[in-house]
C-alpha positions in Angstrom: 0.0 0.0 0.0 1.4 3.4 -1.0 1.7 6.2 1.6 -1.1 8.1 0.0 -3.4 5.1 0.1 -2.5 4.4 3.7 -3.3 8.0 4.6 -6.7 7.8 2.9 -7.4 4.5 4.7 -6.5 6.0 8.1 -8.6 9.1 7.5 -11.7 7.0 6.6 -11.2 4.5 9.5 -14.0 4.0 11.9 -12.4 5.2 15.2 -14.1 4.3 18.5 -16.5 7.0 19.5 -15.0 7.3 23.0 -11.6 8.2 21.5 -10.4 11.7 20.5 -10.1 10.8 16.8 -13.6 9.2 16.9 -15.2 12.3 18.4 -14.0 14.7 15.8 -15.8 15.8 12.7 -14.6 14.3 9.4 -13.4 17.7 8.3 -11.3 18.2 11.4 -9.9 14.7 11.3 -9.0 15.1 7.6 -7.2 18.4 8.4 -5.2 16.8 11.2 -3.9 14.1 8.9 -3.0 16.8 6.3 -0.8 18.8 8.7 0.9 15.8 10.3 3.0 12.8 9.2 2.9 9.1 10.0 5.7 7.4 12.0 6.1 3.8 13.2 7.9 2.9 16.4 9.0 -0.5 17.7 8.1 -1.7 21.2 10.1 0.1 24.0 10.6 3.3 22.0 10.4 6.4 24.2 8.1 8.8 22.4 8.1 11.6 25.0 10.4 11.9 28.0 9.5 13.3 31.4 11.2 16.7 32.0 11.8 17.4 28.3 10.3 20.4 26.5 8.3 18.8 23.8 7.8 20.2 20.4 5.5 17.5 19.0 2.1 15.9 19.8 0.9 12.6 18.3 -2.3 10.7 17.7 -2.0 7.0 18.2 -3.2 5.2 15.1 -2.3 1.6 16.2 -0.8 0.0 19.3 -0.6 0.9 22.9 1.5 3.5 24.7 2.5 3.4 28.4 2.3 6.7 30.4 4.6 6.8 33.4 6.2 9.3 35.8 8.8 9.2 38.6 7.9 9.5 42.3 9.9 11.7 44.7 12.1 8.7 45.5 12.9 8.1 41.8 10.7 5.1 41.3 9.0 5.0 37.9 5.3 4.5 38.2 2.9 3.5 35.5 -0.1 6.0 35.4 -2.1 4.6 32.5 -2.2 3.3 28.9 -3.2 5.1 25.7 -4.6 3.2 22.8 -5.5 3.9 19.1 -7.5 7.1 18.6 -6.0 8.9 21.6 -3.3 11.5 21.9 0.0 12.0 23.7 1.9 15.3 24.1 -1.2 17.5 24.1 -0.1 19.4 27.2 2.8 21.0 25.4 0.3 22.5 22.9 -1.9 23.8 25.7 1.1 25.2 27.7 4.0 25.8 25.3 7.5 25.5 26.9 6.2 23.5 29.9 8.4 20.4 30.6 6.7 17.0 30.0 5.1 15.8 33.2 5.2 12.1 32.1 7.1 9.7 29.9 5.3 8.0 27.0 6.8 4.7 25.9 5.6 2.2 23.2 4.3 -0.9 25.0 3.8 -2.5 21.6 4.7 -1.6 18.1 2.9 1.7 17.5 1.9 3.8 14.5 1.4 7.5 15.3 0.4 10.6 13.5 2.7 13.4 14.6 2.5 17.2 14.3 4.3 20.2 15.8 2.7 21.6 19.0 2.6 24.9 17.2 0.4 23.4 14.5 -1.8 21.7 17.1 -2.2 25.0 19.0 -3.2 26.8 15.8 -5.8 24.1 15.1 -7.2 24.4 18.6 -8.1 28.0 17.8 -9.7 27.3 14.5 -11.5 23.9 15.1 -13.8 24.2 18.2 -14.7 20.4 18.1 -11.0 19.6 18.5 -10.7 21.9 21.5 -13.9 20.7 23.2 -13.1 17.0 22.6 -9.5 17.4 23.7 -10.8 18.9 27.0 -13.2 15.9 27.3 -10.3 13.5 26.7 -8.2 15.1 29.4 -11.2 15.0 31.8 -11.7 11.3 31.0 -8.0 10.6 31.9 -8.4 12.5 35.2 -11.6 10.7 36.0 -9.9 7.3 35.4 -7.1 8.3 37.8 -9.5 9.5 40.4 -11.4 6.2 40.2 -8.2 4.2 40.7 -7.4 6.4 43.8 -10.9 5.8 45.3 -10.6 2.1 44.6 -7.6 1.9 46.9 -9.8 2.8 49.9 -13.0 0.9 49.1 -12.0 -2.4 47.3 -10.4 -5.6 48.4 -7.2 -6.1 46.6 -8.5 -9.0 44.4 -11.6 -7.1 43.6 -9.6 -3.9 42.8 -7.3 -5.8 40.5 -10.2 -7.6 38.7 -11.9 -4.3 38.0 -8.7 -2.8 36.7 -8.0 -5.8 34.5 -11.5 -5.7 33.0 -11.1 -2.0 32.2 -7.7 -2.8 30.5 -9.3 -5.7 28.6 -12.2 -3.5 27.4 -9.8 -0.9 26.1 -6.4 -2.5 25.2 -6.6 -6.3 24.9 -6.5 -8.5 21.9 -9.7 -10.5 22.1 -10.1 -14.0 20.8 -13.0 -16.4 21.7 -13.7 -14.9 25.1 -10.0 -14.6 26.0 -8.0 -11.4 26.3 -4.3 -10.8 26.0 -3.1 -7.5 27.4 -0.1 -5.4 26.2 3.2 -6.3 27.9 2.9 -5.3 31.6 4.9 -6.3 34.7 3.5 -7.1 38.1 5.1 -3.7 39.1 3.0 -2.1 36.4 -0.2 -3.7 37.7 0.7 -2.6 41.2 1.3 1.0 40.0 -2.1 1.1 38.3 -4.0 -0.5 41.1 -2.2 1.2 44.0 -0.8 -2.0 45.5 2.4 -3.1 47.0 4.3 -5.9 45.2 3.2 -8.6 47.7 -0.4 -7.5 47.6 -0.3 -7.8 43.8 1.1 -11.3 44.0 -1.6 -12.3 46.4 -4.4 -10.7 44.3 -3.1 -12.5 41.2 -3.1 -15.8 43.1 -6.7 -15.1 44.2 -7.8 -14.4 40.6 -6.1 -17.5 39.0 -9.2 -19.6 39.5 -11.3 -16.9 37.9 -9.5 -16.8 34.5 -6.2 -14.9 35.1 -2.8 -16.2 34.0 0.4 -14.2 34.4 3.8 -14.9 33.0 6.7 -12.6 32.5 5.3 -9.5 30.9 2.4 -11.5 29.6 -1.1 -11.1 31.2 -3.9 -13.2 29.8 -7.5 -13.4 30.8 -8.5 -17.0 29.7 -12.2 -16.5 30.5 -13.3 -12.9 30.5 -16.9 -13.7 31.5 -15.7 -15.6 34.5 -13.6 -12.7 35.7 -16.5 -10.3 35.2 -18.7 -12.6 37.3 -16.2 -12.7 40.1 -15.9 -8.9 40.1 -19.6 -8.4 40.1 -20.1 -10.8 42.9 -17.3 -9.2 44.9 -18.9 -5.8 44.5 -22.2 -7.0 45.7 -20.7 -8.7 48.7 -20.6 -6.1 51.5 -17.9 -8.0 53.5 
């Protein structure tokens, strides 16, 4: 497929409605592709680095990106994942010259549509649907983070991990016949996302194995998604 054919295919793709690309008008989406260029990155590539002043922003067209930051003690903590249709680097367009608050790293092979932050800033002033939906996307990320924080106080560890895994399955897993394989994540990553210490994560994983969870090195599979959903629902309904 030629570059122009690929560009036309991506422009006409049916992006999920709950993603930034999926929420834009066809005109705005087409303009974004015209003022940007497509780049592919292998797994492990650092796309944005915490502390750097970023001059580009990117839409993820395919693959999964890990968003992480360092604590005051220097430990890197996974904050979330971004999938196809979503954006990274938007903060630099909203506040030019501000250092990156997080690092974005390709968890899988990724394809991104990249533009300068100056170009994105200009489009935010001329395309109201981009501005509104970018604000909604940022609010959605904040809501997800708030929910994870609340879960640390009101959920049992196994329940909390099950809920987190199901959200990751719904948004980032490869699904085949009722099974889901997540992007490469470590137990430390799961602990960061769920707000758990390493030993707590290990115990929660052990508790969930009978309910369809298998974990190997950087490979997390849900062998029976319906079974894990049933466990999570029953646990939520149990007041103990």
